[in-house]
C-alpha positions, 0 to 999 in steps of 0.5 A: 594715412592721416587725412588733413584738411587742405590748406585755405586760401587765407593760409597759402597766400602769405606763403606764396606771396613771400616766396614769390618776392624771395624768387623774384629777388633771386632771379633778378640777381642771378640773371643779371649776374649770368648775363655779365658773366656770359658777356664777360665770358664772350669778351675773353674767348674773343680776346683769346682767339684773337691772340693766341700767344695769351696760352703762354701766360696761363700758368701766371694767371693760374698762380695769381687766381690760386693766390688770391683764393688762398688769401681771401677765398678759403671759405668759399673754395669749395664752390658747389660742394659748399652750397650743397653742404650748406643745403644738407646742414645749414650752418653759416650764410655763404660769403658774398665774396664767392660771387665776384671771386668766381666770376673773375677767376673763371673769365681769367681761366678762359681768357688764358686758355684753360679748359673749364665751363660756366655752370660752376660759376653761375650756380655759385653766384646764384647761391651766394647772392640768394643767400644774402636774403637770409638776414634780410628775410630772417629765414630759418634753417629750413627756409635757408635751404630752400633760397640756396636751391632757388639760387642754384636753380637761377643760376643754372637756368639763366646760364644755359637758357634751360629754366625747367632743367634748372629748376629740376636740377637744384631739386635733384642734385642734392641726393641720389635717389631723392627730390626735394618737393618742398622747394619746388614752387621758389625753384621753378619760379626763380629759374623762369624768371632768372632766364627772362632776366638774362635774355632781357639783358640782350644775352643769346644762348648757343642753339643746337639742332639734333636734326631728324630723328628715326622712328622708335624701333627695336634697333633704335631702342637698344642702340640708345641703350648702348650709347648710354652705357658708353656715356655712363662709363665716360662720365665715371672716367671724367669724375674718377680722373678729376678727383684722383688728379686733384688729390694726387697734386694736392699731395705732390704740390701742397701750395695751391699757387704752385699747383695751378702754375705747374697745370698751367705749363702743362696745358700751354705745352699741350696747346703748343703741340695739339692747338687750341681745339680743346681749350675754353668752352669749345662751343664751335667744336660742339656745333660741328658735332651736330653736322658731320663726323668728327675724329674719334679722339675729340671727346678723349682730348677734351676730357684730358684738358678739362681733368688737367684744368680742374685738377690743377686748380683753374675756376669754372665748371664741369658741365660745358666740357661734359657736353663737348665730351658727350657730344663728340663721343655721340658723333663717334658712336653714330656710325657704329650704331647706325643712327644720325650724327645729330641725334647722337651728338644731342643724347651724349650732349646731355647723357654724359652730364646726367651720368657725371652729375647724377640728375637723369630727370634734369638732363632729360628735360634739358634735351627737351628744351634744347633739342625739342619734345621729339627727342624725349623718349631717346633722351630719357633712356640715354640718360638713365642708362648713363645714370646707372652705369656711372657709379655712385660718386659724381662730380660733386663730392657733397652729393649724398646717397639717399637711395641706391641706384640699384640693388646690386650691392652697396655704392662705391666709396 
């Protein structure tokens, strides 16, 4: 091992000054954008709840959003995958139009009742806004990778109120089995500051209580591992179904607005039969999952509605629906595994996401930030188990495999 002199204070100070300034700018832009987005989302959800008939306009809304993307948004339609691709192989600055397009499209999706999330929107806004600093600071390719990662960190942290998880998410999501430590300082600082900026605008995040946790025992650990297996298989089902339906609809209905129109009709009819329980973010149902038993089919219902929404082209994200799916699945497993409802709802909340995004470390930290440090050991086991059992393909197609999850054979295609 070659020995090097440590960087002197004079050599590290310019680096710290430069990236402190960049991270602060990214945080202000991303945190403010997330605050605006969360406010608009709250208004859209309240309006939809007050006017249930809006669901019948979902097909028209889907057509309109897809048509706008077709005309002016083809360069940014890949969303999160575009950001990940640009980090892997920097080529062209992400167009600024990504931010207003995805914000407007997601708010419209929620206003009219699509089952989508919010993480994708915040991450895309954060990444596209951060990338505008590339020309201002004359960033090289390697530096541009870092500023994009800082934008992802800031967007994720500010939309969920989880700064540490947001920073680790950006370091972990790019490649399975590898972290990018060269970006750790800008990502950490941008995430922490963006969360503070978002809260300074008066935004309040949802709070969940896992309740009392049992002492660690042989049974509690085994039960958590079994739950993690179920969470991982559910994550695999979600990602596989979303990709399969997207590909099928693109083949059957090549014109994007027609896909969204057809998906909107299907979703509106489903709501007419089943009610509004599985549309939008579903935060009230998630809160219920921590408090009392829910029907076992809630997780399946949300999964089906979200796959149909994303597969037909509605904009938003996957993460909040994955929280819903995981929390309600954990709720259903609690009596079988003889563990508290709140505990398994909390573990499912983060572990299904861990399996679908292949980010077990970020999700473990998220559990600690949301539910307290006592849940850490259980969350780590559940997230790692879900990660191992969800396969090598997840919700982000641009994610690469740096190190296989295990040595049982090559990753799935």
